[in-house]
N, C-alpha and C positions, 0 to 999 in steps of 0.2 A: 434364859440369861445369855446363852451363846448367840441367839438370834438378835437380841437387842444390842449386844456388843458389835456384831457384824454391821448392823444398820446405823447405830448412833455412837458407837465407841463407848469408852468407860470414863467415868469421872475419877480423876486421880486425887488422893489425899496425902498430905505430907507426913502424917504420923505413921510410925512403923508399928506393926502388930507382931507380937511374939509368935514364932512358928507354931507353938503349941495351941494358940487361940485362933489360927487361920482356918477358914473353910476352904472348900475347893476353889482354885483360882487364886489363892493367896489372900483372900479377904474373909473376915468373920461374917457370920450370917446377918448380924445387925448392920454392918457396913453395906452389904449387898442390898438389903431391904431399903436402906436410906438412899442409895444410888438409884434404885428403880423408881422410888417415889419422886426424886428430884427430876429424873429424866421425863417422867410422865407429866409433871407439872410444867416443865419448860418446853415441851414439844411444840405447842401452838406458837409460842414466841419465836422459836427457831425457824418454823416454816414461814411466818410472817416476815422475819428478817431476810430470808432468802428470796421470797417471791414478791413481797410488798413492803419493802423497807420504809417507804414514805408514810406508812400507817403507824409506825412505832413512835412512842413518846420520846422526846428529845432526852438524851442522857440515859436511856434505859439500857441496862447491861443484860446481855443474853449469855448464859453459860455455854461454854464450848464443849461439845461432846466427843471431839477427836482425841484419841489416845496420843497420837504423835502430832506435834505442832504443824508440820508441813502437809499433813494428809487432809483430804477433803472427805466430808461425810456425804451420804447419799442425798440429803436435803440440799447441801451446798452445790452438789453437781447439778441439781435441778434448777439452780438459780438463773443461769443464762438462758436456757430454753424458755423458762417461764416469763422472763423479761421480754423476750422476742414475741411470745404469744400475746403478752399484754400490749406491746407496742402495735402489733397487727390489729388487735381489737380496737385500740384507740384510734388508729389511722382509719379503720373502717367507719367508725363513728364520725370522725372528722370529715371523711370523704362524703358520707351521706349528708353531713351538715353543709359542705361546700355545694353539693348538688342541689340541695333544697334551697340554699341561699341564692344560687345562680338562677334556678328555675323561677323563683319568686321575683328576682330583680330584672330578668330579661324583658318582660313586657314593658316595664317602666323605662328601662334603658332604650328600648326601641323608640318609644315616644320621644325621649329626650334627643336621640340622634336625628329625629325628624324636625326638631325645633328650628325656628327661624333665627334664633340668636346663636351666633357662632361660638360665643363663650360657653353656652349650654352644651352645644354639640361637642366642643373640645373637652369639657369636663366629663361628659358621658363616654366619649371615646377613651379617655384615660381610665375610667372605671372598668370598661369592658376589657381593656388591655391588661389591667391588673387581674381580672377574673381569668383571663386566658392563660395566665402563668401557672394556674393550678389545674391538675389533670381533670378533676371532677367537673369543675365549672367550665373547663375547655370543652369537654364532651357535651355539656348542656348547650353551649353556644353553637357548636357545629351541628347539633341536632335541631337547631331552630333556623329554618330557611329564612324566616322573617328577619332575624337578627343579622345573618350574613348579608342579606340583601340591603339592610339598613347601613351596614358598614361600607358596602360597595358604593351606595349612593352618597355616603358622606365623603368618600374619596373623590368621587366624580364631581361633586358640587362645591367642595371646599378648597380654599387655597391657604388655609391656616396651617402653619408648619407643625404645630403641636398636634393638631387633629390628624394630619397626614402621618406623622410619626407614630401616633398611638394606633391608628387603624392599620398601618403597615405592619407594626409589630404584632397586632392581633392576627392578621392574615398569615403572617410568617409562622406564628405558633400553631395555627390550625393546619398549616401545610405539612406538618410532620405526621399527619394521620391521613390515611386514604379517604376516610369519611369527610375529613376537612377539605381535602383537595376536591372531592366531588362537589361539596357544598359551594366552594368558591367558583368552580367551573360553571355549575348550574345557575348561579346567581349573577353571571356575567362579570365576574371579577377580573378576568384577563385584561380587557381594555383599561380598567381602572389601574391595574398594576403596571401596564405599559405606560400609562400616563405618569406614574411615579418615577419612571426611568429618566424623566426630564428634570427631576428635582435636584437642586444644588446641595441638598443636605445629605451628608454621607450616610447617616443611619437610615434615612428613608430609602436611599438607593440600595443599601445592603438588604433591607427587608424586601424590597421589590424584586431584585434580581435573584435572591435565594428562593423566594416563593415561586417565581416563574421557573426557576431551575427544577424545583421539586415537581411542579406541574408537568414540565417536559419529560421528566424521567418516569413519572408514575400515573399520569392522567391521560387517558386516551382522548384524542380530539383537541388537545391543547396546542399542538404544533400549528395546525391550520388557523386556530383562533388567534395565536400570537402573530402569525404572518399577516392576517387580515387587519389586525389592530395596529400594524406598523412597527412591530417589535424589532424586526431585523434592522431597520434604519436607526432606531434608538440604540440598539446594542452596538452597532458599528461605531456610532458617535462616542460611546462610552470607552472605546479602546484608547482614547487619548488620556484617560486618567492614569494615575501612577501607583495605585495600590495593587501589588502583585497578586494577592489572594483574591481580591475583587475581580481583577482581570482574568484570573484562571476560571472563575465561574462564568464570566461573560463569554469567553472563548468556547467553553464547553457548551453553552447554550447555542452559540452560532454553529458549532459542529453538528449538534442534534438537529437543528432546524434545516441546515443545508444538505445533510446526508440524504441522498436519494431524491432530491427535489431541485430540478433545474431552475425553476422560478426563483427559489431562494438564493441560489448561486448568483443569478443575474442581478438580484436586488443588492446583494453584498458587493458585487462589482460596481454597480451604479453608485453605491454609497461610499466608494473609495476604500472598501475593505482590504483588498490585496496589499495596498501600500501600507496601511496601518498594521496589518498582521506581520508583514516583513519587518517593519520598524520594531515591533514587539520582540521578534526573534533576535534582533540586533542589540536591543537596549537592556534586556534583563537577563539575569542568571538563575532565577527561581525555577527549579526543575519542573515543578508541576505546571507552571505557566508555559514554559517552553514546550512541554509535552502536549498540553491542550491546544496551543496555538499551531503546533506542527500538524495536529489532527485536522484542524480546520483547513490548513493549506493543502493537506492531502486530499480532502474532499473537493476543494476547489480545483486541484490540479488535474482532475479528469474532465473539467469543463473547458471546451475549446475556446470559449470567450475569456475565461479567467487566466488560462495558461500564459498568454503573452503579457498580460498585466502583471502577473507575479514575476515573470522573468525580467520585465522592464524595470520593476521596482527593486531589482537586485536579489530576488528570492533564491537564486541558485547559490550565490555567495553566502547569503545569510544562513541557509540550511547547511552548506558545506562546513561552516565554522563550528558546527556542533557534532561533526562526525567522530571526533575524538572524545566526546563526553562520556562520563562514567555510567550514565543511565542508558541501559540497553534499549529500553522502550523508546527513548527519545531518538537514539541513533537509528533504530529500525524505521521509525516514522519519517525521519529526515530522508533516509535512503529511498523509501517508497515514493515520497513526494518528488525527490530529485529524479527518480526514474520516470515518473509521469510527466515531469516538466522537460526532460532532457531533449525530446524531439523538437519542442518549441524553441529551446535555447539556440539551436542552429538556424532558426528562421529569423532571428533578430539580428539587426545590423552589427557591425564590428565595434561600434562605440558603445560604451556603457556595459550592458549585460554580459558581453563577451569577455570583458576584462576580468581578470581575477579567477579564471577557471583553471589556470595552471596548477594551483595547489590542489584543487578538487581532483584533477586527473591523476596527480601523484598519489593522493590519498586512496582513490579508487583502485589503483594498481596494487597498493599495499593491502587493501581489504580483500583482494582476491585470495590472499593467503589465510583468511580466517577459517575457522572450523565450523562456524555457523553457516549453514547452507542458505538460509534466508538472506543473510548479508551478501554472500557470494552471488546469489541470484540477482539481487538488485544491482550490485556493482557491475556485473557483466552487461546487464541491460542498459545502464547509464553509459558505460563506455561505448557500447554499440551505437547508441544514438548520438553521442557527442562527437564521435569520430566519423559520422556519416557526412560526406561532402564538406568536410572542414579540414583543410590542409594543415592549419596550425595545430589543431588538436591531435591530428594524426602524428605529427612530428614529436610533439611533447610526450604523447603516450609511448611512442617507440623509444624515445630517449629515457623514459622512466622505467624501462624494462617490461613494457606491456606485452610484447610478443611472448617472451618466456613465461610470464605469469598466466597469460591466457591459454597457452599450450598446456601448462601444468594443470590449470583448472579443468580443461577438457579431459585430460587423462584421469583426474580424480573424480570427475562427475559421473562417470559410467553412463547409465541409461537415463540420467535426469535431463530430459530435453529442455526443461525450463532454465537450465544452466548452459547446456552445450549449444543450443541454438543461438542465443545472443552472443556467446563467446565466439562461435564460428563467424557470426556476422561481423563482430568487431575485428576479427582477423582479416576478414574479407575486405573491410574498409582500409585497414592498415597496410594491406599489400597492394594498393593501387593508388595512382594519381597523387603522388607527392614525392618530393626529392629523395626520400629514404625508402621508397617502396621496394626497390631491389634488395636493399639490405634486409628489409622485413621478410621478403620472400625467401631469402637464404636462411634467415633466423628460424623460420618455422621448421625447416629441414634439420638444422643444426641442433634444435631442441627436441628432436625425435617426434615431431608432430605428424609427419606424413602417414605412418602406419595407422594411427588412430583415426585420422581423417578418412582414409579409405575404408576402414572398418565401419565408420558411421554411415557409409553408403548402403550398408546391408541392414536387414531387419535386426531389431525392432524399430529402427528409425522411421519416423513419419515424414510425409512429404515436405513440410516446412523446413525441417532440419536437412533433409536431402538436398533441397533446393539451395540452401545456404552453403552446404559443403561443396556442391558442384561449382557454385560461383567462386568459392575460395580456391578450389583446385584449378579452375581456369586462370585465376590470377597467379597462382604459384607456378603454373606452366609458362608464364612469361619469363621466368628465370631458367635458362638452359640447364643449369645444374640440377634442377628438380625433375627433368624429364626421365632420366634412367631410374631414379628411386620410385617415382610414381608408377612406372611400367613394371618394375620388379615387385611392387606391392599389389599388383593386380588391379590398378585403377581403370585401365582401358576396357577390359571385358565387362566390368561392373557398370561403367558409364554407358556402354552400348546396350546392356540389358535394360537399364533404366530408360534409355531413349526408346527402345522398342516397346516397352510396357506403356510408357506415356503416349507414344504415337498410336498404339492400339486403342487406348482409352479415348483419344480424340476422334479416331475413326468411328468407333462405336457411337460416340455422342453425336457425330454428324449424321449417322444413319438414323439415330433416334430423332434428331431435329427434323430430318427430311420426312419423318413419319408423324410429325406434329409434336415432338418432345421439346424440352427446353434447350436453349443454345448454350454451348460452353461446357467443358468437362472440368468440374471443380472437386477436388478431394482434399479434405482437411484444410480447406481454405486456400488451396493452391490450384491455379489453373494448369491443366496438363500441357497446354501450349507453352507455358513458361518453362516447364521441365524439358520439353523438346528443344526450345530455344537455348536453354542453359547447357544441356548435355552436348548438343551439336557445337555450341560455342567453345566448350572446353576441349572437345575433340579437334576443333579447328586449330587451337593453339598448340595442343600436344602433337598434332600432325606435322609440325615444323621440323621435328626430329626424324631422321631417316629410319631408325629402328621402330619408332612408334608408328610410322606410316605402314611399315610391313605388318605390324600387329593388327592395325585397323583394317588393312586389306584382307587379312586372314579371317577377320570376324564377319566377312561378307555383308557389310553394312552399306557398301557403295550404292546398291539399288535403292536403299531407303533414302540416302542423301539425294539421289536423283529425283525420287518421288516428292521429296520436300521442296524441290524447286517449284512445284505447282501449288504450294501453300498460299492461301489468301492473305497470310500474315507476312508483312514485308520483312520484319526482323528475322523470321525463320528462313525466308528466301535468302537473306543476306548471309547468315551463318552457314546455310547449306552450300551456297556458292563458294563461300570462303573455305570450307573444309575440302571441297572438291578442288579448289585452286591449289591447296597444299598437296593433296594426294596426286594431282596431275604432274607434280614436279618429278615424279618417277615415271619411267616409261611404262612399267607394268600398270601403274595406277591410271595413267592417261588412257591406255588401251581398254582397261575395264570400264572406265567412265564412258568412253565412246561406245563400247559394246552394249552398255545398259541404256542406250538411247538418250543420252544427256544433251546431244547437239540441238535438238528441237527446242526444249525449254530454255537452254542457255541462250540460243539465238533470240528467243522471245524476250528474255530478260535484258537484252541489250538496250531495249527501249524503255526500261524502267526509269521512273523519275528519281529514284534513289541512286545517287552516284556510286555508292558502295556496291550495291547489287549489280549495277551495269558493269562496273569496272571488274569485279570478280568474274562475272560471266565472260567478259572479253578475255581476261587472263586465262581462264580454263580453256576457252576455244583456241587461243593462241598456242597454249602448251600442247593441246591435243593435235595441233598441226605440225609439231616439230619434225615428225618423220616424213612430212609431205615435202614436195619439191619447193625450191626457193620462190619460184614465180607464184605458186599457190599461196605461200606465206604473205607475199606482197599484196596479192589481191585481197586476202583476208584482212590485212592491215588497213587497206583502203576502205573496205566494207565496214570494218569496225569503227574507223574514224568517222565515217559518214553516218553511222547509226547512233553513235553516242552523242550526248548533248554537251560534251566538254572535250578538250584536247587530251591526248594521251602521250606519255613518253614511255620508252621501253628500256628497262634496266638490262644489266649484263646477262641475266638469266633468261631474258626474253619475255618477262612478264610485264603486263601493263600496270601503270600507276597513274593516278590523277595528279596532274601538274599542280593544281591550285589547292589541293587538299591539305589542310593543316589541323593539328590537334595539339593544344598546349600541353596536354598530359599524354605523351606517347606511350601507349600500352603495348605496342608491338615492337619487336626487336628491329634494329636498323637493317638487318639482312632480309626481313620479310618482304615478299613480293606483293603482299596484300595491302590495300589502302586502310587507313585508320577508321575505325568505327566511331560514329558520333553518338551512338546510343545503344540500347538493347540490354539484354539480361546480364547483369553483373559487370558489364564493361565500365559503366559508371557505377558509383555507389547506389545501392538500392534506397528507395525513399525511407525516411526516418519512421521508426515504429513508435506508436503511442503505447508505451509499456506501462503496465500496472499489475500489482499482485494483491490477492485478498489479504486485508489486514484483519486478522481475527482479534479484534480489540475487545474491550470489556463491555462495550455497549450492548444491551440486550437485543438490539435490532440487527439481526445477522443476515438480512436479505441483501444479496449482492446486487450491485448496480452495474449495468453494462452500458457505457456511453456510446456515442456515435462512432461508427467505424469509418476510418478514413481510407482504408485500403486493405488489401488481402493480407498484409503482414501485421496488422494490429493484433495485439495480445489482449487477453481478457483484462478488463480494467474495472476497478472497484473503489468505492469510497472507504470501506471499513478500515 
């Protein structure tokens, strides 16, 4: 009895039984027997009611076995699981029925799809489309190569809108399964789908582009098949439509096709893709569309042919407009793209593309204060390129607080050379060849930048960073107020150490070349000759200060300067003669120079075709003759004038200067006896760098692409 009560509950009766007549549990034995009999008779009905309610007669009353009205019996608790089991069995039966129906119908439908009557073909295509909406029959269709081939032929040969819509819908449904994608690919469905991209019907276009998108994502070999079928041209043409979700799929397809494939990038260019993509960035606000479009532009931005086209279409301004967007992934993609484009932005004329970059420069300076190092890395790279050989951009960046922001960025970056190198390059550009250059040179010192710059000359800095720092120090030395701090922070000994190390590398390489080895000494992408040129050039400017000249003499590097006069590289001859010219301003320096045998090479350099080299050589020789009798000086002057290819004038200190030599950007102080350099390491801004960073996007294709390198300063560039 207790077990039955636990399982099915008790039946309650309204009548009361006197206590003297009650059995155990409060009921008489007759009542207990009656309850058991009723429960036994009603058990099958209660089970049917719980598990198969549809089998009960209408109006049939089933007694309740629960003691409490709100409580469930064990049978009632089985009701929901039993219904689920029954539904699964029914679905399985129906699934098998759908499979059997499709299997039987497919052969007949294939014949109908091959009929000559377009109406018959259209009706058959509609039936197949209906079948493809159910999973069982969909599997039957994709398991039939003949059926998929018949669908592809129907698309290829038909121009009926309904037929194209039905077949497109069927292929779209099949493309949600890997087996369906393979069937479409093997049946030659890609050219047929590309054909549908030219349809004026929205639904047909949707089916075609989504199916192609699924193929690109999951079916190997589909990329090349779409390119061969002319899919790129069709997709670029579709960018003129105005459905933002449709455009998002189109642009994602373009990104997948263009990534890592130069031919695809050129096809997009020839089809007018850059202009359309820039228009999309300007015209819409849908975040996913902006993100997918920025990814396409990022892929194209590493192509040397597409870069100018994007810039000319206003791509810099269009991308800059989204740098304050709330979407982090969009901002990051825009920054990477801007970084890749920024070197080309300075190559385009002042009209059009150059306008409107003021806001971008201000925004970039602000972004230097971000905590996200990826954003800071991109911002420094863009600033470095945009300020290269661009006087207007230099002025705007300085006025926007760029010097302070860049110095702060270098201080915070530590050993991250992907940040420090472009930041130093940007400072190098901002400290030369524009009206506010002297203010910038002072600002670096005032914002405590000199100690960290000297520190960057030491390990673990690599040669590209060292080269940039040496060039910046050379520019900073143009400001007399920086001479003493640079000396106090130990810049001079370290620069001389770098010079000696680089010179030794070049000497070893020349010995190797003479033995049949390769020519030129390159370490980390930097030619050691450039380091020699840069370090001597920096010492040249630093030697203008009297105390610095004493330190340089004490480092015993004058013999090396004399040796460099024999260098086959004209720019090295020039800086070597220049630093000797400054050192010869002191009597001690002139005596050491003469003792180290500089007279012979300097006399030879008087005949150099380079005016700067010849003039420096003449100036050193004249200063070395200051202790000589006056008639000796006059004879030397006559000899120098006859040897040189241009007239000389002599300033108050007795140094020679070229009369006709002019430079619109005077990088030397007015008091310098040396002529102005026309070129060479860091005197002018270095060539723009083609900058790019790996974009670890969501696409499964993670192979990095490295585009053509334009020079030694190019950074690793990638599509992702």
